[in-house]
Each structure stands twice: as C-alpha cells, then as structure tokens.
N, C-alpha and C positions, 0 to 999 in steps of 0.2 A: 760441163757441155758448152761451155763458151768458148762456142767452134772459131772467134778472132784472138784467142787469149793473147797471142803475141802482139798481133795490133793494138788494142784496148788495154787492156792491161797491165802486158808484157813484165810481167816480174822475171828478173833472171839471178840466175846461179851467179856468185862472182866471189874466187879463189881469192882476189887479193883483199886488202884492207874497206872501209868504208868510204874510202874516198874515190873507191874505182868505176870507171866509165862503164856506160851501156852505149853501144851504136846500133844504128839502123840503118836497112837500106833494100833495095826492092829487089826480088829475083828475076830471071827470066819470063818467070810466067805473071810477074806484074806483084808479087805476094810481099805482104812486108815480114821482112827478118828484121829478128831482135835479137843480141847477142852480148858478151862480155870481151869479145876480140875485135878489135880494127880491122877493116878490109878498103881497099881503094874506093873512093867514092862515099864510104860509109859518113853518116851522119851524128854525130855525139848525143845521146839524149838526156835532160835534168833526168837524175834518177833521187831515189829518198831511202834510208836506212828501213828496214820492217822490223817493227817492235818485238823484241825477245826473241832475234837470231841473229846471228853472227856473220853471216856471207851471203844472207838475200836481199835484193834491192830489189825498188817496184819503180817505174816512172807516173806512179801516181801516188801521193804522202796519202798515208792512210794511218793517222796519230791512234797509240796504245786507247785513249778514252772513246773511238769511236769502238772497237771491238768489244770493248767493256759493257758498253749500252745492248750489246745483243748476247753477253755471256748466259744470262738464265735461261733464253728461248733457247739456246744450244746446248747447255746443259740440262734442258729437261727433254727435249725429243731425244739428243742422243742416247741419255739413260732409257726411255721408253723404245728404244727400238737397239739398245745395244749396241750400241756404236761408240768407238771413243770419241770423247768431247775433244781431244787435243787433233782428231781425224777431222773433224766438222768443221774446227777453226780452222784447219789448216787451209782445207778447199773453199770456206767463204772468202778466207781469205785472199786466194789466188784467182779463183772467177769474178768476185767485184770489188776487193780492199775495202769489205763490209759497208760498202751503198748501197741501199736499200732501194734505190731509185736505176740502178745500173740496167743499161739494157746493150745488147748488139744488134750487130745489123741482122744478125739469121735469126732474132726474135728471142735470143735466151735472154730473161728478164730477173731482175731482185737477185737480194744475195747471193742465192744459191745457184744465180741464172738456169732458172728454169727453161726448159723448152715447152713449145705448145700441149704435144701430147702430155708431155706430166702433167702440167696444168691442169688440162682437163679432167685425165686419168688421175689426179687424188684430188679432184674436187675443189680447186682453189680458187677463190672468188675474183681474189684482188693478191696477184704477185708481187703486188707492193709493197702488202702487211709485212712488215719481219718474218711473223707468228706462222702464218699461213706459210709463208716461202720455206722457212727452214723445216715447217712438220713437213713439208710434204719433199722434198727435197734429202732430208735426211731417212727417210721411208725409203725412198726411191734408192739411196745409198745402202740402205738393208739390203732391198730386193737383191742388187749386184750384189751382195758380201754372199749372201747365202747362193746365189748361182755360184760364185766360184769359192764356195767351201772356205769361206772369210780370208781369203787373200786380198787383203786390202791394193795392192800392186793392180793387178786385176778389174779390181773393183770400178777404182779409179781409173784405167785406162777404159774401161766402158763408162764410165760416166763424162767421160771428155770425148769421145772418137763413137759411140753408141755399141751396145754387146753384140751387133754383128758385126761388127769388126773385129772385136779380141776372138771372137769364136770362129771368125773366115782365116784366120793366121794360127788357128791351131790352139786357142786359149793363152793366148800371144800379148805384148804390148804391140800392138800394130806398128809398121814403120815408120810410122808417120811422126815428122819434128816435132812439131806443134804438141802432141801427145805423150812424145819422151820425156819431153821438157817438164808438162803438166805434170805428169808422175812425178821425176825426179825432185820439181818443186813442193810439192803437196809431202811428199814422204819427210823433206828434207824439215820443213818446217813441224809436220807431224810428229817429229822423232820415234823411234822406232816400237814396232809393235810386239803386244805381250800377247801370251794365249787364253783365249776367251773361253769363260763356262757363263752359259745362261741357265739360272733355273726356270722353269717355266710353270708356274700352276693351272692346272684345266680345274674345271667343275665341271662336271658330267651329270643329268639325270639321269639318275636310274630307280624304276617303281616310284616315279614320284618326288623324289629326296633327292637332293644335290650331293654327290660326293665329289672329295677335294683329292685330285693326286700332283705330284711334281714329278719332271721330270727335267734332264739336260738336253734332251731332243725336240727339237721345235715341232709342235703338232701339224698335220698336212693341215686340216680343218679345224674347224669350230672356235670357241672363245678361250682366250688364254691369257695370263698377266705375267709380263717380264718381273721374277722377284729378285734379282740377282746377278750384276755382271762383276766377275773376277776378272 
C-alpha cells in the first residue's frame, strides 16, 4: 500500500555485492526514481544491507533486532490467516522497514502501511499499535490471496496498487514501475512459495447440538477455525 515506496523506503534490488550504490533522480513528471544503475544527473544515496538477504539494500537502516521485536505478532497472525510468515515479514520490511510509526504522504500508516479505508474496515483503533496494524494488514493480505487463488504475486500487486488496478489489467501485475519493483522485492525477500493446504474446523448447530466437521475448502460463511497450514 505504500504509494511512495521508492521515495521513502527505496529498497532496491542490487545484483552487485553489498557495497553497490543506489542512485536517485527526478523524472519528467517530478517523481522520485530510485535505481541501482546510474544516469546523468543521478545522486548517490547512502544504502544499507537488509538482514538475511544477499542482494537487497535499503536507503533506511533496519537492524535485524528491530524485526525480531515483532516476530511473535507476525507469526501469530500469519498462522491465524494461513499466510506464510516469511511473506508477511517481507511485506513489513518493504512497506516500513519495521518502523511502527511509519507514515506515507498519501496516508498509509504503521508497520504494514495501512490505508485509511483498510483501517476503518478492519476496526483498527490505533494503526501505530503493531499488533493491531499487523492483524489488519495480514487479514487484508489473506483476502487478496483468496481473491487471486493464493497467487502471491497478484496479491502483492493488489496490496501495492489496489485490486482494481490488477483486475483492470486482466489480473496481471499493472505496468507501474513502483508496483513491479515492489512485487519483485517482496518475492525475493520472502523466498519461493510452497503449495498451501489449510484445514478448516467448522462447528454447526444441528437439532440443538454442535456438530463438528473438517474441510480443506474455506467456508463461504459462518464460524470456522483454521487448524493447520501445510
């Protein structure tokens, strides 16, 4: 959701070793462009290695200790929603560099850079509260995964550019430079996905008695519990 990803976080794919540079310049429309390749008039930006990655660098330092502070809440909500914890960690890293007070000029807030509409819809009282922010952000990511049949690439594109943009381009990544880099960065940091099977426990009341059944199909309505993700 971070519309100013390249302007404020500016994580960049770098094929060279950790000492490679990140460059920035303004395009014809006045937008800030960030790249690992130099061009005339480009300014060299200070960059820092991203923990546990070999090729990703950031214009904002994000020590590994910072991410570990939020690991419990990430793992908890990833499990509850059947989302890979590594995917959630990568989204948080790219969105906010694990800064719970992060803001974007377009109104995205907190660790997962929630937009106001998502904050309202998911009942977030304090978007700067890490637990509330991650709860809503992961639930929204789960909705996008359901919308695109667990296709993480499309879900990430929708998280960044909005599902309408993904749908308008035939359920493909929109041809936006920011969105394409965003998806590539998150996918690289999260690592390859694996086939996911979720087991749902459904409790129904029949003749006044609770009847429990299990299925690998997400119920369309009613109350259920996610028991396992493989």
